[in-house]
C-alpha positions as CSV (number, residue, x, y, z in Angstrom):
1,M,122.5,120.0,170.9
2,F,124.8,119.6,174.1
3,K,124.6,121.7,177.5
4,T,127.2,119.9,179.3
5,I,130.2,118.4,178.0
6,L,132.9,116.1,179.9
7,A,136.4,116.1,178.8
8,A,138.4,113.2,180.6
9,C,142.0,114.0,180.7
10,D,145.1,112.0,181.6
11,G,147.9,114.0,180.1
12,S,148.5,111.7,177.4
13,A,148.8,112.8,173.5
14,Q,145.4,111.0,172.9
15,S,143.8,112.8,175.8
16,E,144.9,116.3,174.5
17,N,143.4,115.5,171.1
18,A,140.3,114.6,172.7
19,L,140.3,117.7,174.5
20,H,140.5,119.8,171.4
21,K,137.5,118.0,169.9
22,A,135.8,118.7,173.4
23,I,136.5,122.5,173.4
24,E,135.6,122.3,169.6
25,L,132.1,120.9,170.5
26,A,131.6,123.4,173.5
27,N,132.3,126.5,171.4
28,L,130.0,125.2,168.6
29,A,127.2,124.5,171.0
30,G,127.7,127.0,173.5
31,A,128.3,124.1,176.2
32,K,129.6,124.1,179.7
33,L,132.9,122.4,179.7
34,L,133.9,120.0,182.6
35,I,137.6,118.5,182.5
36,L,138.1,115.6,184.7
37,T,141.2,114.2,185.5
38,V,141.3,111.1,187.6
39,Y,144.1,109.4,189.6
40,R,144.4,105.7,191.1
41,H,145.6,105.2,194.6
42,H,149.2,104.1,194.3
43,S,150.0,100.6,193.7
44,M,153.2,98.8,194.8
45,T,154.9,99.6,191.7
46,E,154.2,103.5,192.2
47,A,154.7,103.1,195.7
48,S,158.4,102.2,194.6
49,L,158.5,105.6,193.1
50,S,158.6,107.2,196.6
51,M,162.3,106.0,197.1
52,I,163.4,108.7,194.2
53,R,160.9,111.4,195.0
54,G,162.1,114.4,196.9
55,A,160.7,115.6,200.1
56,K,157.9,117.7,198.5
57,H,155.5,115.0,198.9
58,S,154.6,113.2,202.0
59,T,153.0,110.1,200.1
60,P,152.8,108.8,196.6
61,D,149.3,109.8,196.5
62,K,150.1,113.3,197.3
63,A,152.3,113.3,194.5
64,L,149.7,111.6,192.2
65,E,147.1,114.4,193.2
66,E,149.5,117.1,192.7
67,N,150.1,115.7,188.9
68,A,146.5,115.4,188.4
69,R,145.8,118.7,189.3
70,E,148.5,120.0,187.1
71,I,146.9,118.1,184.0
72,A,143.4,119.3,184.7
73,D,144.8,123.1,185.5
74,C,146.6,122.8,182.2
75,A,143.7,121.6,180.2
76,R,141.6,124.2,181.6
77,K,144.1,127.0,180.6
78,I,144.2,125.4,177.0
79,A,140.4,125.3,176.7
80,T,140.1,128.9,177.7
81,Q,142.9,130.1,175.4
82,E,141.0,128.2,172.5
83,G,137.8,130.3,173.3
84,A,135.7,128.0,175.7
85,T,134.2,130.6,178.0
86,E,132.4,128.2,180.6
87,V,135.2,125.9,181.9
88,R,135.7,124.1,185.0
89,A,138.4,121.5,186.3
90,F,138.4,118.8,188.5
91,T,140.4,116.0,190.0
92,R,139.3,112.6,191.6
93,S,140.8,109.7,192.9
94,G,139.5,106.3,192.0
95,Q,139.1,103.7,189.4
96,P,139.2,106.1,186.2
97,A,136.2,104.4,184.3
98,R,134.0,104.3,187.0
99,S,134.8,107.7,188.2
100,I,134.6,109.5,185.0
101,V,131.0,107.9,184.2
102,E,129.9,108.7,187.9
103,F,130.9,112.2,187.5
104,A,129.4,112.5,184.3
105,K,126.1,111.4,185.9
106,K,126.4,113.6,188.6
107,H,127.1,116.5,186.5
108,E,124.3,115.7,184.1
109,A,126.8,115.8,181.1
110,D,125.3,115.1,177.8
111,V,128.3,113.5,176.3
112,I,131.8,112.1,177.5
113,V,134.7,112.9,175.3
114,L,138.0,110.9,175.9
115,G,141.1,109.6,174.1
116,S,141.2,106.1,172.7
117,R,144.4,105.2,174.8
118,G,145.8,107.2,177.5
119,T,148.5,106.8,180.4
120,G,146.8,103.7,181.9
121,S,148.6,100.6,183.4
122,I,149.6,97.4,182.1
123,D,146.3,96.2,183.3
124,G,145.0,98.1,180.4
125,Y,146.3,96.0,177.9
126,F,144.8,92.7,179.5
127,L,141.6,94.0,180.8
128,G,140.7,96.7,178.2
129,S,141.4,100.6,178.1
130,V,139.6,103.1,180.3
131,S,137.5,104.4,176.7
132,H,136.6,100.7,176.2
133,K,135.3,100.4,179.8
134,V,133.6,104.1,179.7
135,T,131.5,103.3,176.6
136,G,130.3,100.1,178.3
137,L,129.4,101.9,181.6
138,A,128.0,105.1,180.4
139,S,124.5,106.1,179.5
140,M,125.1,109.2,177.7
141,P,126.9,109.3,174.3
142,V,130.9,108.8,174.4
143,L,132.9,109.9,171.8
144,V,136.5,108.4,171.9
145,V,139.0,110.5,169.8
């Protein structure tokens, strides 16, 4: 069936639902579970948040990177608690759909599991969601939850 499953997580409720489905598949197949959280380089809108952030982060990118790491680590803990035995969590910076597909190819994922709607920007409403783009770009099966 599947040897490697990639779960793309962004911290949204739909993403968490997809994570649970990916864990279920990994447990059934005895597959390795890879968790990926992609964050985008900050935009001018996100940069405006720098006016209210504390001194903890030197740049908005550092804040986004730390947030992505927290999401990925939380997802890894959930997977471990739900019985997944071989789980690794990663973060990447870049355009989410392309980053997910490139990561899946590089790590030879048999299937990508992701939520139907996540925490994407307003661009997603006009240009299409990340899940829609991943289904168009991926050469392997994609399960949209």
